[in-house]
C-alpha positions as a Markdown table, in Angstrom:
| # | Residue | x | y | z |
|---|---|---|---|---|
| 1 | Met | 40.9 | 91.0 | 2.6 |
| 2 | Ser | 38.6 | 87.9 | 3.2 |
| 3 | Lys | 37.9 | 89.2 | 6.8 |
| 4 | Val | 37.2 | 92.8 | 5.3 |
| 5 | Leu | 34.8 | 91.3 | 2.7 |
| 6 | Arg | 32.9 | 89.3 | 5.4 |
| 7 | Glu | 32.6 | 92.0 | 7.9 |
| 8 | Gly | 31.8 | 94.6 | 5.3 |
| 9 | Cys | 29.0 | 92.8 | 3.7 |
| 10 | Ala | 27.4 | 92.0 | 7.0 |
| 11 | Ala | 27.7 | 95.5 | 8.1 |
| 12 | Ile | 25.9 | 96.7 | 4.7 |
| 13 | Trp | 23.1 | 94.1 | 5.3 |
| 14 | Thr | 22.7 | 95.2 | 9.1 |
| 15 | Ala | 22.8 | 98.9 | 8.2 |
| 16 | Leu | 20.4 | 98.9 | 5.2 |
| 17 | Lys | 17.9 | 95.9 | 5.6 |
| 18 | Asn | 15.4 | 97.4 | 7.9 |
| 19 | Asp | 15.1 | 100.7 | 5.8 |
| 20 | Tyr | 15.8 | 99.5 | 2.2 |
| 21 | Leu | 14.3 | 95.9 | 2.3 |
| 22 | Lys | 10.9 | 96.2 | 3.8 |
| 23 | Thr | 8.3 | 93.5 | 3.0 |
| 24 | Pro | 4.8 | 95.1 | 3.4 |
| 25 | Ser | 3.1 | 93.9 | 6.5 |
| 26 | Thr | -0.2 | 95.7 | 6.5 |
| 27 | Pro | -3.1 | 96.0 | 4.1 |
| 28 | Ala | -2.4 | 99.7 | 3.4 |
| 29 | Glu | 1.3 | 98.7 | 2.6 |
| 30 | Trp | 0.4 | 96.1 | 0.1 |
| 31 | Lys | -2.1 | 98.3 | -1.4 |
| 32 | Gln | 0.5 | 101.0 | -2.2 |
| 33 | Val | 2.6 | 98.4 | -3.9 |
| 34 | Ala | -0.6 | 97.5 | -6.0 |
| 35 | Glu | -1.4 | 100.9 | -7.1 |
| 36 | Glu | 2.2 | 101.3 | -8.3 |
| 37 | Phe | 1.9 | 98.1 | -10.4 |
| 38 | Glu | -1.3 | 99.5 | -11.9 |
| 39 | Arg | 0.1 | 102.8 | -12.9 |
| 40 | Glu | 3.1 | 101.2 | -14.3 |
| 41 | Trp | 1.9 | 97.9 | -15.7 |
| 42 | Asn | -1.8 | 98.5 | -16.2 |
| 43 | Leu | -2.9 | 95.5 | -14.1 |
| 44 | Pro | -5.0 | 95.9 | -10.8 |
| 45 | His | -4.2 | 94.3 | -7.4 |
| 46 | Val | -0.7 | 93.2 | -8.3 |
| 47 | Ile | 1.3 | 93.1 | -4.9 |
| 48 | Gly | 4.7 | 91.8 | -6.4 |
| 49 | Ala | 6.4 | 89.8 | -9.2 |
| 50 | Leu | 8.0 | 86.7 | -8.1 |
| 51 | Asp | 11.0 | 84.6 | -9.6 |
| 52 | Gly | 14.1 | 82.9 | -8.7 |
| 53 | Lys | 17.7 | 82.6 | -10.2 |
| 54 | His | 20.6 | 80.3 | -9.7 |
| 55 | Ile | 23.8 | 82.0 | -8.3 |
| 56 | Thr | 26.6 | 80.0 | -9.9 |
| 57 | Ile | 29.0 | 78.9 | -7.3 |
| 58 | Gln | 32.2 | 76.9 | -6.9 |
| 59 | Asn | 31.4 | 73.4 | -5.6 |
| 60 | Pro | 31.5 | 73.7 | -1.9 |
| 61 | Lys | 33.3 | 71.4 | 0.3 |
| 62 | Met | 31.2 | 68.4 | 1.4 |
| 63 | Gly | 28.4 | 69.8 | -0.7 |
| 64 | Gly | 27.8 | 66.6 | -2.5 |
| 65 | Ser | 25.0 | 66.8 | -5.2 |
| 66 | Asp | 22.8 | 69.2 | -3.2 |
| 67 | Phe | 24.2 | 72.2 | -5.1 |
| 68 | His | 24.4 | 70.6 | -8.4 |
| 69 | Asn | 21.5 | 71.9 | -10.6 |
| 70 | Tyr | 19.6 | 70.5 | -13.5 |
| 71 | Lys | 21.9 | 72.5 | -15.9 |
| 72 | Gly | 24.9 | 70.8 | -14.7 |
| 73 | Phe | 26.7 | 73.5 | -12.8 |
| 74 | Asn | 26.8 | 74.2 | -8.9 |
| 75 | Ser | 24.7 | 77.0 | -7.6 |
| 76 | Thr | 22.7 | 78.3 | -4.6 |
| 77 | Asn | 19.2 | 80.0 | -5.1 |
| 78 | Leu | 18.1 | 83.5 | -5.0 |
| 79 | Met | 14.1 | 83.7 | -4.7 |
| 80 | Ala | 12.7 | 87.3 | -4.7 |
| 81 | Ile | 9.5 | 89.4 | -4.9 |
| 82 | Cys | 9.9 | 92.8 | -6.4 |
| 83 | Asp | 7.6 | 95.9 | -6.8 |
| 84 | Ala | 6.8 | 97.8 | -9.9 |
| 85 | Lys | 10.0 | 100.2 | -9.6 |
| 86 | Tyr | 12.4 | 97.1 | -9.4 |
| 87 | Arg | 12.8 | 97.3 | -5.8 |
| 88 | Phe | 13.2 | 93.9 | -3.9 |
| 89 | Leu | 10.3 | 93.5 | -1.4 |
| 90 | Trp | 11.3 | 90.0 | -0.1 |
| 91 | Val | 14.1 | 87.6 | -0.9 |
| 92 | Asp | 15.2 | 84.0 | 0.3 |
| 93 | Ile | 18.9 | 83.3 | -0.2 |
| 94 | Gly | 21.0 | 80.1 | -0.1 |
| 95 | Ser | 18.6 | 77.3 | -1.0 |
| 96 | Tyr | 20.2 | 74.2 | -2.7 |
| 97 | Gly | 20.8 | 74.5 | -6.4 |
| 98 | Arg | 19.1 | 71.3 | -7.0 |
| 99 | Asp | 15.8 | 72.7 | -6.1 |
| 100 | Asn | 13.3 | 74.4 | -8.5 |
| 101 | Asp | 11.4 | 77.8 | -8.0 |
| 102 | Ala | 8.2 | 76.1 | -6.7 |
| 103 | Ala | 10.0 | 73.9 | -3.9 |
| 104 | Val | 12.0 | 76.9 | -2.8 |
| 105 | Phe | 9.1 | 79.1 | -2.5 |
| 106 | Ser | 6.8 | 76.4 | -1.0 |
| 107 | Arg | 9.5 | 76.4 | 2.0 |
| 108 | Ser | 9.6 | 80.1 | 2.5 |
| 109 | Asp | 8.3 | 82.2 | 5.2 |
| 110 | Ile | 6.3 | 84.4 | 2.7 |
| 111 | Ser | 4.5 | 81.6 | 1.2 |
| 112 | Glu | 3.5 | 80.2 | 4.7 |
| 113 | Met | 2.2 | 83.7 | 5.7 |
| 114 | Met | 0.4 | 84.0 | 2.6 |
| 115 | His | -1.4 | 80.5 | 3.2 |
| 116 | Thr | -2.2 | 81.5 | 6.9 |
| 117 | Gly | -3.3 | 84.9 | 6.4 |
| 118 | Asp | -0.3 | 86.5 | 8.3 |
| 119 | Ala | 0.9 | 88.3 | 5.3 |
| 120 | Lys | -1.9 | 90.6 | 6.1 |
| 121 | Leu | -3.0 | 91.0 | 2.3 |
| 122 | Pro | -6.0 | 93.4 | 1.7 |
| 123 | Ala | -9.4 | 91.8 | 1.3 |
| 124 | Ala | -10.5 | 91.1 | -2.3 |
| 125 | Glu | -12.5 | 94.2 | -3.8 |
| 126 | Arg | -14.6 | 94.9 | -6.6 |
| 127 | Val | -13.0 | 96.6 | -9.6 |
| 128 | Asp | -15.6 | 97.8 | -12.3 |
| 129 | Gly | -17.9 | 94.9 | -11.4 |
| 130 | Tyr | -15.2 | 92.1 | -11.1 |
| 131 | Phe | -14.4 | 90.9 | -7.6 |
| 132 | Leu | -10.6 | 90.6 | -7.5 |
| 133 | Pro | -8.2 | 89.5 | -4.7 |
| 134 | Tyr | -4.7 | 91.0 | -4.2 |
| 135 | Tyr | -2.1 | 88.6 | -5.6 |
| 136 | Leu | 1.5 | 88.0 | -6.7 |
| 137 | Val | 2.4 | 87.2 | -10.4 |
| 138 | Gly | 4.6 | 84.4 | -11.5 |
| 139 | Asp | 5.5 | 82.2 | -14.2 |
| 140 | Glu | 4.2 | 78.7 | -15.0 |
| 141 | Ile | 6.7 | 77.0 | -12.5 |
| 142 | Phe | 4.6 | 78.1 | -9.5 |
| 143 | Pro | 1.3 | 76.5 | -8.4 |
| 144 | Leu | -1.7 | 78.6 | -8.9 |
| 145 | Arg | -3.4 | 80.1 | -6.0 |
| 146 | Gln | -5.9 | 82.9 | -5.1 |
| 147 | Trp | -2.9 | 85.1 | -4.1 |
| 148 | Leu | -0.6 | 83.8 | -7.0 |
| 149 | Met | -1.4 | 84.1 | -10.6 |
| 150 | Lys | 0.3 | 82.5 | -13.3 |
| 151 | Pro | -0.4 | 82.1 | -17.1 |
| 152 | Tyr | -2.8 | 79.8 | -18.7 |
| 153 | Pro | -0.8 | 76.7 | -19.7 |
| 154 | Gly | -0.6 | 75.0 | -23.3 |
| 155 | Lys | -0.6 | 76.5 | -26.9 |
| 156 | Gln | -4.4 | 76.0 | -27.8 |
| 157 | Leu | -5.5 | 79.0 | -26.0 |
| 158 | Asp | -8.5 | 81.2 | -26.9 |
| 159 | Ile | -7.8 | 84.9 | -27.7 |
| 160 | Thr | -9.0 | 86.0 | -24.1 |
| 161 | Gln | -6.5 | 83.6 | -22.5 |
| 162 | Gln | -3.8 | 84.6 | -24.8 |
| 163 | Ile | -4.6 | 88.4 | -23.8 |
| 164 | Phe | -4.5 | 87.4 | -20.2 |
| 165 | Asn | -1.1 | 85.7 | -20.5 |
| 166 | Tyr | 0.3 | 88.9 | -22.3 |
| 167 | Arg | -1.0 | 91.2 | -19.9 |
| 168 | Leu | 0.3 | 88.8 | -16.9 |
| 169 | Ser | 3.8 | 88.6 | -18.7 |
| 170 | Arg | 4.0 | 92.2 | -19.1 |
| 171 | Ser | 3.6 | 92.8 | -15.4 |
| 172 | Arg | 6.1 | 89.9 | -14.7 |
| 173 | Arg | 8.8 | 91.8 | -16.7 |
| 174 | Ser | 9.4 | 93.8 | -13.5 |
| 175 | Ile | 11.2 | 91.0 | -11.8 |
| 176 | Glu | 13.3 | 90.2 | -14.9 |
| 177 | Asn | 14.5 | 93.6 | -15.0 |
| 178 | Thr | 15.2 | 93.7 | -11.2 |
| 179 | Phe | 17.5 | 90.6 | -11.6 |
| 180 | Gly | 18.9 | 92.2 | -14.7 |
| 181 | Ile | 19.9 | 95.5 | -13.3 |
| 182 | Met | 21.4 | 93.9 | -10.2 |
| 183 | Ser | 23.5 | 91.4 | -12.3 |
| 184 | Ser | 24.8 | 93.9 | -14.7 |
| 185 | Lys | 25.8 | 96.6 | -12.0 |
| 186 | Phe | 27.3 | 93.9 | -9.3 |
| 187 | Arg | 29.6 | 92.1 | -11.7 |
| 188 | Ile | 30.4 | 89.5 | -9.1 |
| 189 | Phe | 27.4 | 87.6 | -10.6 |
| 190 | Arg | 29.1 | 87.5 | -13.9 |
| 191 | Ser | 31.1 | 84.3 | -13.0 |
| 192 | Pro | 31.0 | 81.6 | -10.4 |
| 193 | Ile | 31.6 | 82.9 | -7.0 |
| 194 | Ile | 34.5 | 81.1 | -5.3 |
| 195 | Ala | 33.6 | 81.5 | -1.4 |
| 196 | Asn | 32.4 | 79.5 | 1.5 |
| 197 | Leu | 28.5 | 79.3 | 1.6 |
| 198 | Asp | 28.1 | 81.6 | 4.4 |
| 199 | Leu | 30.2 | 84.3 | 2.8 |
| 200 | Ile | 28.4 | 83.9 | -0.6 |
| 201 | Asp | 25.0 | 84.6 | 1.3 |
| 202 | Leu | 26.5 | 87.8 | 2.8 |
| 203 | Ile | 27.7 | 88.9 | -0.5 |
| 204 | Val | 24.3 | 88.3 | -2.3 |
| 205 | Gln | 22.5 | 90.1 | 0.9 |
| 206 | Ala | 24.8 | 93.1 | 0.5 |
| 207 | Cys | 24.1 | 93.3 | -3.3 |
| 208 | Val | 20.4 | 93.2 | -2.8 |
| 209 | Val | 20.2 | 95.9 | -0.2 |
| 210 | Leu | 22.6 | 98.1 | -2.1 |
| 211 | His | 20.6 | 97.6 | -5.1 |
| 212 | Asn | 17.4 | 98.9 | -3.3 |
| 213 | Tyr | 19.4 | 101.7 | -1.8 |
| 214 | Leu | 20.8 | 103.0 | -5.0 |
| 215 | Leu | 17.4 | 102.8 | -6.7 |
| 216 | Leu | 16.0 | 105.1 | -4.0 |
| 217 | Thr | 19.0 | 107.6 | -3.5 |
| 218 | Asp | 20.9 | 107.5 | -6.8 |
| 219 | Asn | 18.4 | 106.3 | -9.5 |
| 220 | Ala | 19.3 | 108.5 | -12.1 |
| 221 | Arg | 22.9 | 107.3 | -12.4 |
| 222 | Tyr | 22.1 | 103.8 | -11.2 |
| 223 | Val | 19.4 | 103.4 | -13.8 |
| 224 | Pro | 19.9 | 105.7 | -16.4 |
| 225 | Thr | 17.3 | 106.4 | -19.2 |
| 226 | Gly | 16.9 | 103.5 | -21.6 |
| 227 | Phe | 18.6 | 101.0 | -19.2 |
| 228 | Ile | 15.6 | 99.0 | -18.3 |
| 229 | Asp | 12.6 | 97.7 | -20.4 |
| 230 | Ser | 10.1 | 99.8 | -21.5 |
| 231 | Tyr | 6.8 | 99.8 | -23.8 |
| 232 | Asp | 6.1 | 102.6 | -26.4 |
| 233 | Asn | 2.5 | 103.9 | -26.9 |
| 234 | Thr | 1.5 | 100.8 | -29.0 |
| 235 | Gly | 2.5 | 98.4 | -26.2 |
| 236 | Ala | 5.5 | 97.2 | -27.9 |
| 237 | Leu | 8.5 | 96.2 | -25.9 |
| 238 | Val | 11.7 | 98.3 | -26.0 |
| 239 | Glu | 14.3 | 96.3 | -24.4 |
| 240 | Gly | 16.7 | 98.0 | -22.0 |
| 241 | Ser | 20.4 | 98.4 | -22.5 |
| 242 | Trp | 21.2 | 96.1 | -19.5 |
| 243 | Arg | 20.6 | 93.3 | -21.9 |
| 244 | Asn | 23.6 | 94.5 | -24.0 |
| 245 | Glu | 26.0 | 93.8 | -21.0 |
| 246 | Ala | 27.9 | 90.7 | -21.1 |
| 247 | Thr | 25.7 | 87.7 | -20.2 |
| 248 | Pro | 25.6 | 87.2 | -16.5 |
| 249 | Glu | 26.7 | 83.7 | -16.3 |
| 250 | Gly | 26.4 | 83.7 | -12.6 |
| 251 | Leu | 22.7 | 84.4 | -12.4 |
| 252 | Val | 20.7 | 81.8 | -14.4 |
| 253 | Pro | 16.8 | 80.9 | -14.4 |
| 254 | Ile | 15.8 | 78.1 | -12.1 |
| 255 | Cys | 14.6 | 74.8 | -13.4 |
| 256 | Arg | 10.9 | 75.0 | -14.8 |
| 257 | Gln | 9.5 | 72.0 | -13.1 |
| 258 | Gly | 7.2 | 71.8 | -10.2 |
| 259 | Asn | 3.7 | 71.3 | -8.7 |
| 260 | Arg | 1.1 | 72.6 | -11.2 |
| 261 | Asn | -2.0 | 71.5 | -9.1 |
| 262 | Ala | -4.5 | 74.4 | -8.6 |
| 263 | Ser | -7.7 | 74.5 | -6.7 |
| 264 | Asn | -11.0 | 75.3 | -8.5 |
| 265 | Val | -11.2 | 78.6 | -6.4 |
| 266 | Ala | -7.9 | 79.8 | -7.7 |
| 267 | Lys | -8.7 | 78.7 | -11.5 |
| 268 | Ala | -12.1 | 80.6 | -11.0 |
| 269 | Thr | -10.0 | 83.7 | -9.8 |
| 270 | Arg | -7.7 | 83.5 | -12.8 |
| 271 | Asp | -10.8 | 83.3 | -15.0 |
| 272 | Met | -12.3 | 86.3 | -13.4 |
| 273 | Leu | -9.0 | 88.4 | -14.0 |
| 274 | Lys | -9.0 | 87.0 | -17.5 |
| 275 | Asp | -12.5 | 88.3 | -18.0 |
| 276 | Tyr | -11.6 | 91.7 | -16.5 |
| 277 | Val | -8.6 | 92.4 | -18.8 |
| 278 | Asn | -10.8 | 91.6 | -21.7 |
| 279 | Ser | -13.7 | 93.9 | -20.7 |
| 280 | Glu | -14.2 | 97.3 | -21.9 |
| 281 | Ala | -13.2 | 98.7 | -18.3 |
| 282 | Gly | -10.1 | 96.4 | -18.0 |
| 283 | Ser | -8.8 | 96.2 | -21.5 |
| 284 | Val | -5.9 | 98.4 | -23.1 |
| 285 | Ser | -6.2 | 99.6 | -26.7 |
| 286 | Trp | -3.2 | 98.0 | -27.9 |
| 287 | Gln | -3.4 | 94.4 | -26.2 |
| 288 | His | -5.0 | 92.6 | -29.4 |
| 289 | Ala | -2.0 | 93.7 | -31.4 |
| 290 | His | 0.3 | 91.6 | -29.3 |
| 291 | Val | -1.2 | 88.1 | -29.6 |
| 292 | Thr | -1.6 | 85.8 | -32.5 |
| 293 | Asp | -4.2 | 83.4 | -33.9 |
| 294 | Ala | -1.5 | 80.6 | -33.3 |
| 295 | Gly | -1.6 | 81.4 | -29.6 |
| 296 | Val | 1.8 | 83.0 | -29.6 |
| 297 | Val | 2.2 | 86.0 | -27.2 |
| 298 | Leu | 4.3 | 88.6 | -28.7 |
| 299 | Gln | 6.3 | 90.5 | -26.0 |
């Protein structure tokens, strides 16, 4: 059975990865992702949502403290970017559990490509008078970059910053749902995985590509109506039924610590995007109803 599992997962990955786990590699492909995000989540130029999860594992032989994370259990990391339709666009599998999101992402191939320009992102364009780049959306753990937007920090935020954070967190919900769908459907993530590290990586690889394959070929059964988070016509969150499944103990958020330094150019880019979502052209009718004077963003 061990041999069958190993060979089977490797075969699934090899057979499906080229067709069902394709990271965009041209400006036109990135723009297609951005167009879907704008239709689904009302935010322009978003090329993906970024986040990471701990995959709970049994302590590997000779693993030492490398896999022991800040929450007190052993894990490896799954870092991912998804599109607006909950499909994985890129994954990094198997980093040490002790590492946080920012550290894992900073060492990744996609981060290097974003820095060097090899990712082939489209050039910034004017949107209703605002000059906006194409960018990923992430949470507060990640460093702010021109190509990676995150919320304004702190609690003493003005109303325009609160609205920006709400709009950004709304689009980030796609990656939360992507992980939620996979962990609820592939129940190996419900408890610690007991296997050698190379086999764990193969299992995760197989689950990732099967998730994408099922979304594209059997979506109605894989993600039935009401299974994922949605918003009503007032912008209020309607949580998906995947949240009612048993808590996926094997897929846990990664430590919220990391490098928060940001360049002045990146801060100016975020400010411009903030101004856009608060403008007549970029606002949505219900966004003011989802922030409070106390600076709390209501999901």
